[in-house]
N, C-alpha and C positions, 0 to 999 in steps of 0.2 A: 504494500500500500504506500502510495506517495504522500508525503506530508509537507506542510508549509512550516517555515521557521521565520516568522515575520518579526522585524525589529522596530518598525515604525508604520503606523496607520494614521492617515489623516482623513478629512472629509471634504467634499465639494458638492455643490448642487448639481444634480444630474440634468444635463441639457437634452437628454433623450432617455427612453427606457432602455436600460442596459442589463446585460447578463453577466453574472459572475465569471471570473477567470479570463477576462479580455483586457488588453491594454486600453487605457483611458488617457485622453489628451488633457492639457491644462485648461481647456474650455468646458470640461465635464461631459464631452461627447466621446464616441469611439475615437481612438487615436487614428490619425490618417496614415496612409502608407508612407513609410520611411521617415516619419516625424518622431520627435522625442516625446515619449509618454510621461505623464505625471506619475503613473504607476499602474497597478492592476486592480480592477474592480473586485471588491471582496464580498459582495452580496448582490443578488438580483435587486435592481432598483428602478422605481418608476420615475418618469420625468418630473422634475421639480423637487424630488426628495433629496435629503442629504445622503450621499453615497460614500461608504467607507472605501478608501483607496490605500492599497499596500504600496508604500513608496520605498521601503528598504527591507532587505532580507531575501528569503527564498519563497517565491510565490508559485502557485499552480496556474499555468496559462495554456489555453488551447493552441495547438499547433495549426499553422496554415499550410503546411506541407512537410516534406521530409526534413529532419533536423538531426544532426549528430551531436554527441556529447562534447562540450567545450566550445562549440560554435557560438559566435556572437549572434544575437537575434535582434531583429527589427520588427516593427509592426507592419502588417499588410493592411489593406483598406477595410478589413473586417475586424481589426483589433487583435488579430491572432499573431503568434510568434512565427516568424519565418527566418531562415538563415540569411544573415547579412551578406551583401556582396563584397568580395575581396577588393580592396582599393588597389588600383593600378594606375600608373602614369606612363605615357608613351610620348616619344618625340616623333612628330610627323616625318615620314620619309620623303615627302615632296619638298621641292625648293632647291636651293643652291647646294651643290655638293660641298662638304666640309673637307678642306685640304690641310688644315692645321688645327691644333688644339685651341689656339687663340681665336679662331673664327667661329667656334661653336659657342653660342651664348648659354649661360647657365639657366636652368629652369627655376623659376620662382614659384614657390608654393606658399600661399598666405592664408590666414584664417585658422580657426580652431574647430569649427563645426562643419562636418562633412555633409554632402547632400543626403546621405542616409544615416539617420541617427541610430546608434546602438542602444537598445533598452535593457540589455542584460546578456547573460551567458547560459546556454542550455546545460542542465545537469542530467538530462535524460535523452534517450533517443526517441524520435517520432518517425514512424515509417510513412506517414502521410498526414492528411489534414484531420482536424477534430480529435486529436489525442491530447490528454492532459500531460504536460511535462513540467518539471520543476525548472524555474528560471531564477538565477541569481540576479536580482534587479540592480541596475546601475543607473 
């Protein structure tokens, strides 16, 4: 049996009727795809009610697809945990050929928030969608 070990629960007014074990955004609605979640809904909640949100610890979250242990997870558009995309950077191959090391400009990477927010790390395997997995919330 999978268990939760929650260290901090807060509350927010539900902007929609929500189901337990889904990522919730800072607006009290389901977390959007790739967005940073406030936390995980801790009880089925009707619109306008105060909703308990697990914001720290290990929470049970429904999977949105296959997930492996240790994988960073993000939210899909249904508030479910999906494996985050691995960050990669490439230099385009088109343009002027580089003939010396001084001719190649260095790549600048700025900012601290990636286009896809990581909401935690999977502690269980999910073979597909709608499986409850433990997520270490971040």
